[in-house]
C-alpha positions in Angstrom: 126.8 111.3 112.8 126.3 113.1 116.4 125.8 116.9 116.1 126.3 119.0 118.8 124.3 122.0 119.7 125.6 125.0 122.1 123.0 125.9 124.2 123.8 130.3 125.2 124.1 131.4 128.9 121.0 133.3 129.0 119.2 129.7 129.7 122.2 128.3 131.7 122.0 125.2 129.1 124.9 122.9 128.3 126.1 122.0 125.0 124.7 118.9 123.5 125.0 116.5 120.9 122.0 114.5 119.3 123.4 110.7 119.7 121.5 107.6 118.7 121.0 103.8 119.2 119.9 100.6 118.0 121.2 101.6 114.8 119.6 104.6 114.8 116.0 103.4 115.6 116.3 105.8 119.4 117.6 109.9 118.5 118.8 110.6 122.2 119.9 114.3 122.8 122.2 115.0 125.8 124.9 116.8 127.3 128.4 116.9 125.6 129.6 117.0 129.2 129.5 115.2 132.3 127.4 111.8 132.6 126.6 110.1 128.8 124.1 107.0 127.9 126.5 103.9 126.8 125.5 100.5 126.6 124.3 99.8 130.2 120.9 101.6 129.6 120.1 99.8 126.7 121.1 96.5 127.8 119.0 97.8 130.2 115.9 98.1 128.8 116.6 95.0 126.5 116.6 92.3 129.8 112.9 94.2 130.6 109.6 91.6 130.0 107.4 94.3 129.2 104.3 93.1 127.6 102.3 95.1 125.3 99.1 96.9 127.1 101.4 97.4 130.3 102.5 100.5 131.9 106.0 101.1 132.9 108.1 103.0 135.6 112.3 104.0 135.3 113.4 105.8 138.8 116.1 108.0 137.6 115.3 108.3 134.1 118.1 110.8 132.9 117.4 111.7 129.2 115.4 108.8 128.6 118.2 106.5 126.7 116.4 103.4 128.6 113.0 104.3 128.1 113.2 105.1 124.4 115.3 101.5 123.6 111.8 100.1 125.7 109.9 101.9 124.0 111.0 101.2 120.6 111.2 97.4 121.2 107.7 97.2 122.4 105.5 100.0 120.8 102.6 98.8 122.9 102.9 100.2 126.4 103.0 103.4 128.7 106.1 104.4 130.6 106.8 106.7 133.0 110.2 108.0 133.4 111.7 110.0 137.1 114.5 112.3 136.9 115.8 114.5 139.8 117.1 117.0 137.9 115.5 120.0 136.0 117.3 120.2 132.9 117.9 116.5 132.9 114.8 115.8 132.5 114.1 118.4 129.9 115.9 116.7 127.8 114.2 113.7 128.6 110.8 115.1 127.6 112.9 116.8 124.0 114.3 113.2 123.9 110.7 111.9 124.3 109.3 114.6 121.0 112.1 113.8 118.6 111.1 109.7 119.2 107.4 110.4 118.2 106.3 108.6 121.7 105.4 112.2 123.3 102.0 110.8 124.1 103.4 107.6 125.9 106.2 108.5 127.9 106.1 110.9 130.4 108.7 112.3 132.1 108.5 113.6 136.2 110.8 115.8 137.2 111.1 115.0 140.9 113.0 112.6 143.5 112.8 109.0 143.5 111.3 109.1 146.7 108.2 111.6 145.1 107.9 109.1 142.2 104.3 108.9 141.1 102.1 106.2 143.0 101.0 103.3 141.0 100.1 99.6 139.8 103.1 99.9 137.7 103.7 96.2 136.1 107.2 96.9 135.1 110.3 99.0 137.1 113.5 98.9 136.0 116.9 100.9 138.2 119.8 102.0 136.4 121.1 103.7 139.3 124.3 105.7 140.3 127.4 102.8 141.3 128.9 104.2 144.2 127.5 104.7 147.2 127.7 108.0 149.4 131.0 109.6 150.7 132.4 106.1 149.4 134.8 108.0 146.1 135.3 111.2 145.2 132.5 112.8 143.3 133.1 114.1 139.8 133.8 117.8 139.6 130.8 118.4 137.0 127.7 118.3 138.9 126.0 116.3 137.1 127.6 113.0 136.3 128.6 113.5 139.8 125.1 112.9 140.7 124.7 110.1 138.3 127.6 108.3 139.0 127.4 108.7 143.4 124.3 108.4 145.8 124.0 111.8 147.5 124.0 112.0 151.4 120.7 110.2 152.6 120.5 108.2 149.7 121.0 104.6 148.6 120.4 101.2 146.5 118.6 100.2 149.0 115.8 103.3 149.0 116.0 103.2 145.3 114.7 99.4 145.3 111.7 99.9 148.0 110.1 102.9 145.7 110.6 100.0 143.3 108.6 97.9 145.8 106.2 100.5 146.3 105.3 101.1 143.0 105.0 97.6 140.9 101.9 95.2 141.1 102.1 92.0 142.7 104.5 90.1 141.2 105.2 92.8 138.8 108.7 93.1 137.8 112.0 95.4 138.7 114.8 94.8 136.3 118.5 97.0 136.7 121.7 96.8 136.0 125.0 97.4 138.6 128.2 96.6 139.2 129.0 92.6 140.4 130.5 93.3 143.0 127.1 95.2 145.0 125.3 92.0 143.8 125.4 91.6 147.9 124.1 94.6 148.7 121.1 94.0 145.8 120.1 91.0 147.1 119.3 92.0 150.8 117.1 94.9 149.5 115.5 92.7 147.0 114.0 89.8 150.6 112.0 89.8 151.7 109.4 91.4 149.1 111.3 89.8 146.1 111.4 86.4 144.5 112.4 84.9 141.4 115.9 86.5 141.5 117.7 86.5 138.6 121.3 87.3 137.7 123.1 88.0 134.8 126.8 88.3 134.4 127.4 90.3 131.6 131.7 89.3 131.1 133.8 91.6 128.7 135.5 89.3 127.0 135.7 85.3 127.9 136.9 84.6 130.6 137.6 87.4 132.3 135.2 88.3 135.0 131.9 90.5 135.6 132.3 93.9 135.9 127.9 94.5 135.4 125.1 92.2 136.3 121.6 93.0 134.8 119.9 91.5 137.6 115.5 90.5 137.6 113.1 89.9 139.9 109.4 89.4 141.1 107.5 90.9 144.0 105.6 88.6 145.8 107.3 85.4 144.6 108.2 82.7 146.3 110.7 80.7 143.2 114.1 80.3 144.2 116.9 82.9 143.0 119.2 81.5 139.6 122.3 82.5 138.2 121.7 82.4 134.5 124.8 81.6 131.5 125.2 85.6 131.1 125.9 87.1 128.1 129.3 87.6 126.6 129.7 91.2 125.3 133.7 91.4 123.0 135.4 89.6 121.7 138.9 88.8 121.7 139.2 91.9 118.6 137.8 93.9 120.9 135.2 94.0 118.9 131.2 93.0 120.1 129.6 89.7 120.5 127.2 88.5 117.8 124.8 88.2 120.8 125.6 92.2 122.3 125.1 93.2 118.4 121.9 92.0 118.4 120.9 93.9 121.0 123.1 97.0 120.5 122.7 97.2 117.4 118.8 95.5 116.3 117.0 95.6 119.2 116.6 92.6 120.1 115.5 91.4 124.0 118.2 90.0 126.0 115.5 87.5 128.4 116.7 86.5 132.3 116.1 82.6 131.1 117.8 80.0 131.6 118.9 78.2 127.6 
């Protein structure tokens, strides 16, 4: 069960709760107010085709939900997370220790554009879903920053940063709103190929609100629209396929059946 820890005003830290993902395999200390990790980072982590021995970068890692879910599924990888908010980055480091992966997870407090240079086999993104000025921001600063790009920042910039950090044929994996798919595809062109799109259906017969997208830098393979994943049954319970990912830590390969 989640436990709540109250921070004092003296250290200007927010109240936090300790929650779990993957049926308890991942512990997550996160603020009780503002943005809180839900299923999006878990689905994103499941879709990353990481292999043992690879180094993986996440831009905008938050408190590390996707990183630690990926670390739980693929134990022999090195991970780097970049987070622009100092307190959130501190919590991500605390979570790395709590999950016993501090030796192979590095958290960098920096703007996305200052992500470490390197040759990463995989990059993953769960970027803000809203463009700057498109909506009224949340009054909670961290939630506002997690949900909406700030002035001078946009989705194309995140994808471009990912491009410059990937090895040839390395893959970018991201989760985003379905209505932003055209923007995603435009930002991927012409550097990425083998673009694979997997819709996330809330229920069977209901329009997708989210999509998972994977692309390989330097590839000339054609794009593919995959059958998608139905998240919920008609009664609101998770589908068997979704439960396998969210509870059991199963992979979600972006491949044609």
